[in-house]
N, C-alpha and C positions, 0 to 999 in steps of 0.2 A: 088435844094437841099439846105438845110440850111448850111451856112458856119460855119465851126468849126475850130478855129485856133490852138487848142491844139494838140500836137502830142500824140501818144499812151502812151508814158512814162508819159507825163504831165497829161494826162487824168487819168491814174492809180493813180498818186499821189493825184489828186483831189478827186477821188472816195474813196481812202483809208482814206483820211482826213475826208470826210463826214461820213464814217462808224464809225470812232472814235468819231466824234461829236455826233452822234445819237446812240452810243452804249447802253446808258441807255434805249432808246426807244426800241431797239431790244430786250434787256433782259426783259423789261416789257411785250412786245408782247409774248415772249417765256413763261413767267410766266402764262399769261392768257391762252395760248395754252395748257400748262401742266394742268391747273386747270380744263379743260374739261376732264371728265372721259371717254375717248374714248376706253374703254375696248372692245376688240373684242367680239361679242356676243357668239362665241364659247368658250371663256374663262371666260365668265361672271359668277357671283354668284348671289344668291337671293338678297344679300345686294347691289351688284354692277353689275346689269345685263348688263351694257354696254351702252355707249352713243356715239358709233362710228358715227352714222348718225348725231346726234346733233353737234358733233365737226366738221364734214366735212361741214355742212351747215354754222356754225359759221365762219369757215375758208374762205368759199366762200364769205361771207358777208364782211369779212375783206379785201379780195382781191379787191372786188368792191369798197370799201371805199377808198382804196389807190389810185384809179384812175390812175394806172400805167400800166394796161394790156389791150391789144387790144381785147383779147378774154378770157372769163372765162366760163368754161364748167363743170357743175355738172350733173352727170348722174348715173344711177344704172342699172346694168345687173340683179341684184337680188333686189327686193323691199326692201327698207330700208338699202341698203348697197352701198352708192354712192362713186364713184371715183371723183376726181377733177383735172382739168388741167387749167393752165393759160399760155397765150402766149404773149410775148412781140415781136411784129412783126417787121421783117426787110424789107428793100426795095426790096430785091430779091424775097421774097415770099418762100424762101427755108429754111429748118431747119438748124440750125448751131450746137446746142448742146441741149441735154435734161437732166434735173435733175429729179431724182426720189427718193421718200421716202414714208414710210407708216405712216399713222396717228394712226392706231389701236395699242393698248397696251395689255399686259397681265393683269390679275387681281392682286389685292393686297389681299393676303390670310389673314386669321384670325391670323395666327402666325406672319406674317410680320407686321400686324397692331400693334401687341404688341411690336415688335422690333423697329418700326419706331420712330424716334425722330421728333415729330410734325405730321402734317397732310400730308399724302402721296400725296395729290393733291394740296398742297399749292404753289409749285413753289418757296418756300422760298430760298433766297440767304443768305448763311452763310459761312464765311471764304473763300470767293472767289468761292464757288460752288453753283449751283442752284439745289435744291433737288425736287424730285417728280417723280411719276410713269410716264415713257415715256420720261423723260428729256434727258437721254443719248440714249435711244432706242425708237424712234429716232427723237423726235420733235426738238431737237437742230439743227440737220442737215437741217431739213425742213425749220425752221425759218431762218437759215443762208443763204440758197440759195434764199429763197423768198426775204429777205432783200437786198441781193446783186442786184437782178434784179430791185427791187423798187428804189434803189439808182441810178442805171444807168439811169432809166427813169426820175427821179427827176432832175438829172443833164443834161438831154437832150443829152446824149451820142448817136451819130448817130449809128444806128444798120443796118447792111447789111443783116444778117441772123437771122431767128427766134430763140429766146430763149424760150424753152418750159419747164415749171415746172409742174410736176405731183405728186399728193398726192394720193396714192392708199390705199386700205383697204385689210383686210383679210390675211395680211402677217403672223400674229402670229398663224394662223391655216393652213397656206400653201394652201389656197384656190386660187390657181393661176388663175383659169379660171374666177373668178369674180373680181380679183385684177389686177396684172400686165399684164396678157394676155388680159384682157378686155381693159386696157389702150392702148395696141398695136392695138387691133382690132378696136378701136375707131379712129385710124389713127395717134396716137401720137408716133412719132419715130424721129430719127435724126442719123447723121453719127456715133455719139457715145453718150452714156449715162453715166452720173456721178451719181452713187448711193451714198447717203449721210449717209449710215450706219456708226456707230461709229468705227473709226479706230485709235483713239488717235492721229489724224492728221498725221497718216502715209498714204502714197499712197499705196493702195492695188491693184495690178494688178491681184490678185488671190483670190479666195475663196475656201474653202473646199467643196468637194462633200458630199452628205448626202442622206441616205435612211434608212428605217426601214425594218426588215424582221422578220418572226416568225418561230419558230421550234416547232412542236408538236410531242410528243412521246406517243406511246400507251404502256400500261402495262397490268397487269392481276390482278384483285382484289383477295385478300385473307385476312382472319382474322389475325390481328397482332400477336395473340397467336401462329399462325402456321408459322410465318415468317421464323423460322429456316429451315423449309423444302424448302424454296425458295432461301435461301442465303448460305446454307452450303451443301457440298456433302452428298448425301444419297444413299441408295441402291434402292430407289424407281425408277421405270422406268420413262423415260421422257414421256410427257413434264412436266416441273416444275409446281407445283400447283399455283404459283403466281409470278408476276414480278412487281418490284417497278419502276413505271414510273419516279418518281422523281430521283431515283438513276441513271437510264439510261440517263436522260437528264443532270444530273450533270457531267457525263463523257464527254458529248459533250461540255458542258460549260467550262470544264477544258481544252479541246483541243482548244477552241476558245480563252481562256486566253493565252495559249501558242502562238497562232497565233498573238494575239495583242502584246505580248512581242517581237516577231520576227519583227513585223512592227515597233515597237518603236526603235529597233536597226538598221534596215536597210532601212526603208522608209525615203527618204530625198527629200526636195524641198527647193530652196533658200529662200522662204518666209514662209514656214511652221514651226511652233515651234516643237521642239523635242517631239515625242510622239503624234503629231497631228493626225496621222492616228490611229483610235482606235475603239473599240467595247464596247458599254455600254448597259448592260441589263437594260431596263427601266420598264419591267413588267414580273412577273413570277407567275404562278398559277399551283398548282397540288393537286390532292386529294380533300377531303372535311372533314367536321367535323363529322366523324363517324368512327367507329372501322373497318377500311378496308385499306389494302395496296393500295396506289394510282394507279388507272388504267389509268390515263392520266396526262400529265404535258406539259405545254407550256411556252415558253419564247419569249419575243419580244426584239430585239436589235435595238439600234440606231447605225448607222455606219457613222463615219466621216472619210473622206479619202483624200489622197494626191491630190492636184489640177492637177497633171500631169497624173492621172489615170482616167479611165472610170469605171462606176459601174459594167460593165460586167466582167472586170478583177478582181475587188475586190470580187465580188460574186463568181467567179470561185475559188478563194483561200479559201473562206469560205466553199464552197461545198467540196473542197478537204480535208480540215481539218475535216469536219463532216464525210466524207467517210472513213477517216482513223480510226475513232472510230467504225463505222458500220462494217468495214471489219474484225475486231477482236472480235466482239460481236455476238454470235450466235442468240440471240433474235432479235437484231436490223437488222441482215441480213435478217431475215424472216419477220420482221415488221419494215421496214425502216422509219425513221422520215419523217414527211411531212414538207417541206420548202415552205413558201409563201413569195414572194417578188414582188413588194413592198407591204407593209401594211401601214395603217394610211393615207399616202398621197403619191404622186408621187415621183419618184427619182429626186433629184436635182443634176444634173451633175455640176462639178466645173467650175469656171472661171479661165482661165490660160493664161494671156497675158504675153509675154516676156518683160523684163525690157526695151528693146530698141524699143518697139512698139511705133509708132508715138503718139498715144493718151496718153500713159504713160509719154512720154517725154514732151508732150505739157502741161500736168497737172503739171509736175515737174517744168517746166519753169515758169508757172503761180505762183506756190508756192514760187519760189525764188524771183520773183518780189514783191509778197505781203508781205513776211515775212523776206526777206533779209538773208536767210540761206538755206543750202541744206536740202532737204526732206529726211526723213527715208522711207523705203519701207517695206511692210509686206503682210501678208495674213489675211483676215477676218477668225477667227478661226471656224466659222460656216457658214451655208448657209443663203441666203437672197433672195430678189427679183432680185438681180443682176444675180443669177444663172438662173432664169427663162428667163430674157431678153437676156442673153448671149446665152442660148440654142435656143432662137428664132432667133438668127442670128444677134443681135445688139451688137456691140462692147461696152463693159461695164467695167468701172473701178470704184473702191470704195474708197471714201475719205470722212471723216466726223469727227466732234468733238465728244468727249466722247469716251468711251470704254466699251465693254461688261463686263470688270472687275470692272467697277464702279457701281457694284451692279445692273446691268440690270437684270430684272425679280426677283430681291430680295428686301430686306428691305433697305431703305435709298439710293435708286438710285439717282445718281447725275451726273452733267456735269460741268466741270470747265467753268466759265463765260468767261475767256480770250480765251479759245479754240473756243467758239461760235463766238466771234468777229474775231479771226484769220481765222476761216473757211470761214466766210462771205467775208473777203478780198480775200482769194484764189479763191473762186467761182467768185467773181466780176472780178478778174484778168483774169480768164479763159474765162469768157463771153466776155470780151473786146478782148482777143486774137482771139477767134473763130468767133465772130459775129459783132464786131464793125467796122464801116467804118471810119477808122482813118489812117493818114499817120504816118510812123515811124520817119520822120525827122522834124516834126513840120510844114510842108507845109499845105496849106488850101485845103479843099475838099468841 
């Protein structure tokens, strides 16, 4: 085995110095990465149909050109939708840590193009920030962990356990089966995964849970001129001649708003922001453009919920709130609303590691070594592929540069340049701790 006279601490200092020296190269790489319009095909538009595959192939070529990885694997479960993995092999042949991020982005809407200062795909650096679609969500994290591994190899840091980098697709449309689950089925796994979603450099042992559900309510059509006979007491015998489905659904939505308010007051988690558990109606439709009382109405809700809960518990509370309305409404008792769950995509159960979990503490130690200060902790305010991998039984923690509040999915999305460099150092520090074959006291190996 090659002799290596540096201790772990000395090696880290050398690696951090190399990252600083090459910081401009890292940022140029990220700019080129952002310039590829890797819009998820499911989020594409006629103007920007999506170049997810083109970007993944470009990234694979870049990995090859770096001559830093022992294995590069580009494959597709679905034609034209490739995932990508790169491995820096250790002497033991066993995995040490895996990093994961998604290459696909959402589209840039016509409205956003009008609001954007400059080209949405330029990767322009201005006032210390790098702008462009996908910059914060989440190409900055991907570039940072890639560069960290490249730096270790360039400095010939001896590696005992495999460092695995994975770049998946389909996250923005939650197509887990062809994205993160396909990565796992391909055989890429490790004792734990670091997902590089943007956390504003906070260590996130938790993510929120997430699912969609739909409520459909049946009404009874009637001419609007006769509405009075359906909404005011009359001497006419039952049944009522018409039922307004929109009005019935509105009662249920009011009850769900009350439930959301209760959650905001009483749902707590050490890493969840106040009000983090919430219900958001994302789609509603009732009636049609003709003179008739709406005979049908439906609403779809997105539910974001406490990392300490499971979807069954959350949905039980939602059903209870709906049942409370149904029980005091004669029409709804006879014609109960139809509840469908999940809709749009699968339920994403939360990640919920305790603060004292060894993986969380290991990442915190790597952060201290890299940045010389104590880390902050938090929860990713939404779901991501970490939810998928955690539910598949792989211990997963989230840490990355940028923040969803930095206009992710909006106009003028950006990531602070310094955060990309800092994240790279933290990732490198963790790789050394988990996978390098180095002595702690400066002895030789």
